[in-house]
N, C-alpha and C positions, 0 to 999 in steps of 0.2 A: 696627512694622516699619521706618518712617522714622527712629525714635530709633536703632533697632539698625544700620542703614545708616550713620547719622551718627557713632555711637560706633565703628563699625568704620574709617570714613574717618579721624576722628581719631587713632585709636590706629596706623594706618599712617604717617601724617603724622610722629606723635611718635617712632616708630621710626626713621624715615628721617632725621629733623632731629637727633637725639641719639645720639651714638655710645654713650654708657652704657646707654640703653634698647636699642640694637641689640644692643650684646654680650650683655646678658642675655637677650634673646629667643633668639639664636642659642645661648646655652649651654642654654636650656631646650629648645630644638627637638633639641639633640644628645642630651640626657638621654632625650627621650621616643623618638626615631627610633632610637636606639641600643640600646634595649631591644628593641625590634621586630626590628630588624635581626639582633639576636643569636639570637632564637629561630628565626626563617628559617633563618639560617646554620646552626645547630646541625643541622637537618633535612638541608639541602643537604650538610653536611660529612659527615654519617653516609654518603650516598651515593657520596663521593668517596673513603672511606677507602682503597680499593685503589691509586687514583693518587697519593695523599699517602705511602702505603708505599713506593711505588717511587722517588718523589723523594727520601726520606729515605735509601732504600738507595743511591742515585745520590750524594746527597751525603756520606755515609757512606764511600762507595768513595774519593771525591776526598780527603778529609780523611785517610783512611787511607794514600793514595798518597803525600801529602805528607809524612805522619809517616815512612813507611818509606823516602824518598828523602832524609831527612834525615841529617847527617853523624853524628850521635850521638842516637839515638832514646831513649836512657836518661837524657840529660842535662835538668835542670829549667831552663826558659827564665829568664833574668835580666832585669831590668828595665834599660833603657838610658837613664839620666837624662840623657845629652847628647842623644841623638838623638830624644827624646821619645817611646820607647815605652810603651805603655800609658797613651794620652791619653785615652781614650774609655771610656763605659761603654755597656753594651748592655742594652736594654729588649725583652724578647721580648712579642710581641702577635699579634693575629691580625686579619685583614680579614674584617669581617661584613657590609660591603656594599660593592660595587664598581661604578661606572658607568664606560661606555667608549663610551656612543653617542651622546655630545653633544660640542659644542666645549670645554666647561668642564665636565672630569670630575673627580670627588672620591671616596675611599673613606672608609669608617668603621672605627675599630679600637676592639676592646674594652678599650683603655687609656687612662686621662686623668690628670688632674694628680695624683690620689691616688697614681699609680705613678711620678710624676716626669716625666711627659710635658709640653713646653712648646712653644707655637708656633716654627717655623723651625728644629726638630730634621730630621735626614736619616733617611729611611724607606728600607731595602733589603730583600733577602731574599738566599737563595742564589744566585741567579742574577745580581742587579744592583741597580741603584738602582729605586726604586718612585715616591717622590716626597717632599714635605715637609709637615711638621705645619702645618695651616694654624688651627685653632680647636680648645680643649680643653674638655670639663666634667669634672665629679669623676671618671667612669668611663670616659669615651668621647673619642675625638678624630678629626677629619676631618683628610684628608690631600689636599692639591694634586696631583694625579696628574701624572706626567711627559706624560700623554695630556691636557693641559689647555694651550689656546694662551695661557694667562697665565703658565704655566711658564717659566722661564729659570734654565739652572744652567751653572755653570762646569765645562767638559769640556775635553779635550785629546786629541791624537793620542799614544797610548801611546809609539811608536818614537820620535818627534820632539820630544816635549812643545810643539808648537804649539798654542796654546789658543784657544778661541773659545766661543760661547754656545749651549747646547743648547735647542732649541725644538721645538715641535710645530705642524705646518701644518693640524692639524685632520682629517686625510684617513685614514689607514691607521693601524689600532691596532698594526701590528707594526713601524712605523718612527716615527723621530723625526729632526729635521734639526739638523746642526751648522754655524753660520753664523759668517762673520767670520773664516776661515781664511784666512792672507795666500797669495798665489800662490807665494811663494818656498818654501812647505813641501812636502815629498815626501809626496804622497798616493797610495794605490793601493787598488783594490777589494780587501776583505778585511782590511785594517788594522783593529787594534782601537783603540776609543774608550773612555776612562776618565775618572772623575771627575778635575778639575784641582787640587782641594785649595787653592783661593785663597779660602776661606771657613770658617767654623765649622760648616757645615752636614753636609758630608760630607768625610772624609779623602780624601786623594790615590789614584787607582789603584785606585777601585772599578768594576768592570765595567759597561758601558752597552751596547754592540754593537759591530758591525763596519760597515766602509763598504760599501754597496750599489751606489750611483750617485755620481758626482761632476759638480757643476754649475760653471760659471764664470759670475760677474757683471761683465760687460765694463765696466760703469759704476763699480764700486765696486773692481775688480782683486782680488775675494776670492773664495774657493771657498764654495760651500754643499755640504755632504756629506749625503747621504741614509744614516742610519744604521739598520741593521736590529738590532733589539733583542735581547739575550739573553733577556729575560723575555718571557712571554706574559702581557701584562697584562689579559688577559680571564680569566684562571684562577689567582689568588692565595690564598694560605693564609697560612701563619705568616710574620711578617716581624720585623725587628729595627730599632728605633729607635735613633739614635746620639746620645749626650749627650756631647759634648765637655767634659772636664774644664777645657779653659781658655776655654769659652765666655764666661763672665760677666765675666772678665778683659779679653778681646779686644774685647766689646762695650761695655764700660765706657770703655776706651781709645779707641776709635773715636767714640764719643759725645762724650768731652771735645774730640778732633780737630776734630769738625764744629762744637761750639760755639765 
């Protein structure tokens, strides 16, 4: 027993001290827990089929509304090479585990590196943003939820384009905070908050939520905005992983600039 105790301590110290060993342990844990989560999720998803069908019906209605209000519903969309249309690929995945009761919440998806998923890709659904890919194994991936005190995402006020950082104070699952908004910005309760698009993680103008409360920090002269999320982060099903086609080029350029 003493030998096993000492062996366990040595393994823990080795994993903590070496990034290679730590990454292998995390990858193996993702593989094992991912399989368990997927089986549990399959049963719970069966019980939620009615709710999912209602969500799909609502989303289809919204898409049809956009289609019917187009100037010409029969025309074929063309790629605009100047404005950069069609700059992202979408990977469809499903949430098989979702934590939202701690300060540092993560989700597990049933898609991994084999499907092209990589760390630092954005994750959204039909309602808005969900989080950012953190770690991947061959068939699974973990997501840093927006309900994580370590999360920090570029966001803006849709009507004015004033930018800030989207964070979470660790309290309510239905609200996040937009900080560092300058006092000269015009803000009102009910204003829409969207992604800022100043990174390769999320394109601009993906929905986040609406302003619920406005606070003023007299020391920094900035607003802190309490944002009511569009998403119900406690009830997530299918999600979309965003893969920017310019991702590698931008990251390589920024790496050279830092060097």
